[in-house]
N, C-alpha and C positions, 0 to 999 in steps of 0.2 A: 629096760625093765625085765625082771626075771620072767621066763615063759609061763611059769605057774601062776604068777600074779596076773599076767595078761589074760590067761584063760579064765581065772576067777572073775575078773572085771567083765569080760565078755559074757560069762554066764549070768552075772548079776544084771547086766543090761537086758539080756533076753528075758529074764524073769520080770523085770520092770515093764518091758514092752508087753509081755503076756498078761500081766496084771491090768495094764491100761486097756488092752483089748477086751478082757473079761468085764472090766468096769463099764466100758462103753456099751458092750452087749447087754449088760444088766440094765443100764439106763434106758436103752432102746426097748428092751423087753417090757420094762415098767411103763414106759410111755405108750407102747402099743396096747398093753392091757388096759391102761386108763382110757385110751381112745375107744377101744372095743367096748369097754364097760359103759361109756357115755352113749355110744351108739345103741347098745343093747337096751339101756334104760329108756331111751326116747322111743323105742319101738314097742315097748311093753304097754299093756293096758293099765289103767289106774288100779284095777283090782289086783293085777299081778304085782304091781309095785307095792300096793298096800300089804299084801301077804309077805313080800320080802322085807318091807320096812319093819314089820312086827318082829322080825328076827335080828334086826340090825342093832348096832350100837348108836351112839349119839350123833355120829357124823356119816351115816351110811348114805350111799348114792341113791338108793331107792326113795328114801324120804325126801332127800334134796330135790329129786326130780318131781315128786308130788308137790312140794312147796312151789317150785317153779311154775307148774301147771295151774295151781290153785291161787296164786298170788293175786291176779287181777279179779277173778270172780269173788273171792273173799273180800277184797277191798271194796268192791261195788256193794256187796251186801252190808258191810259195816258202815259205809258212807250213807247208804239209804236209811238205815235204821238209826244210826247215831246222829245224823244231821249235820255234822261238820267234820273237817279233815283231821283236827287234833284228836277228837274222841274216836274217829274211825281208825286212825293209826294205832291208838292204844288198844282198841278192840281187836284189830287184825293181828297184832302181836300176840295178844292173849289167846286168840283162836289157834294160832300155829303152835303155841306152847301146849294147849290142850290136845291138839291133834297128835303131837309128838308123844306126850305121856299116856295117851289113850290109843296109841297106834295098834295095840294088840286087841282092842275092843271091837274092831270092825268085823262083823260076822258074815258079810257077803250076801245078806238078804236083799240088798238094794245096790244101786250104783254107788261107787265110792264117793263120787262128787256130791250126790244127794246127801249121803251120810255126813260128809264134811261140811256141807252148807247148813245142815241142821245144827251142827256144833256151832257154826258161826251165828246162827239165829239165836240159839239159847244163850250164847255168850253176850250178844248185844242186848237181849232182853234183860238179862241179869244186871248188866252195867247201866242200862237206862233206868231200871227200877232203883238201883242204888243212887244214881244221879238225881232221880226224881225226889227221893227222900231229902237229899241235901237242898234241892232247889225249892222245895215247899216252905223252907224256913224264910225265904225272901219273896215268895210268890205274892203275898198279900200286898207288899209295897209296890212290886212291879205292876200288878193289876191296876192299882190306883193310878199310877203314872200313865198307863195305856189308856185307861178310861178318860183321864183328863185331856190327853192329846186327841183322842177320837172325838171328844165333845166339840172341839174347835175346828174340826176338819169337815169339808163337804162330804155328803154320804158316799159319793162315788170314790173319793180319795181314800176314805176309810176302808171301803170294800176292796180296794186294790191291795191293801196290806195282807189280805187273806190269800195265802198260797196253799198248795196242796198239803204241804207238811202241817201247816197250822190247822187246816180243816180236819186232818186225820188225828190231831191231838185230842179230839173229843172221844176217841175210841180207847179201849184198854190196849195195853201194849201188844198183846198177841194178835188182836184183830188189826191193829194199825200195821204191824209187820206183815201180816198176811196180804193186806191190800197193796202195800208198797211193792212187795215182791211179785204179786200177781200182775199189777198194771204198770209198774215202773220198770220191772225187770223181766216181765213176760214168762214167769214160771207157770207151768201147767198145774191144773188141779191135782193131778196125780203126784207130781213132785212135792207140792205144798202139803198134801195129805201125809206123805212120808216124813217130811221135815217137821211137821207139827204133831206127828203121831196120832192122827185121827183118820176116820174113813173119808173116802172121796165125797160121799154125799154130805157128810158133816162139814167138810171143807167148803163145798158149794153153798151150803146153807149159811155158814158163818160169814162168808164173803158177801152174800146177798143181804143179810141183815145189817152188816156193817155199812154197806153202801146206803141202805135206807136210812140208817141213823144219821149219816153225814148229810143226806138230802133233807131230812127233817130239820136239822140244825141250821143249814146254810141255804136252803131253798134252791134257786136256780144255779147259784155258784157250786153247790154240792153235787148237782146233777152231772158235773163234768168228771167226777170220780168214777173211773171204770165205765165211761160212757160209750158212745158209738164206736164200733170197731174193736172194742176190747173184750167182748164176750162176757159171760156171766160165770 
């Protein structure tokens, strides 16, 4: 082979090797940045992530980290308020959609988690009200069936059908949600006041009145709502 051709081939090979090295370094650099970003996100506070998420696009790492942190507590709120897994899943999905599109609305006046949980509560209340309007169309027939079944059951057996969720259905949606979050999820009066946008004293008063309403309706059974050890 002509010496010139040999030199050209050798030069070409060196260029290819150099390109491979650069490509490998580039991949390593991207991987290192991704790892560092992931570590950095997990070390940030919710409020810091929220500020960064407000500036991100649709797939930013800050909002993704917030979703990871909020997934379980949002699910619990949705399950408590919606009452079943199917509706809870729909509600939780809607919550995260709203959190994303309103990610620039967080003003930092409270903890981010409290703000996010208030979005979850409002979402669930809206969905329950919409569901309630649909269910009222068939409620009359359902009530007749329940009354017929209860008439043929012993008193104790009929009483056993009443669980906490059924007892709380005598309340309006907001008071029902407040009692569930207070006594089933152990939210403080302070957090509930922020979530429902009322004062702490008003929150305590509404919870007390709601408990009394349940007790008046269900007697001894209702006295277990927010009873011993749960505070007021």
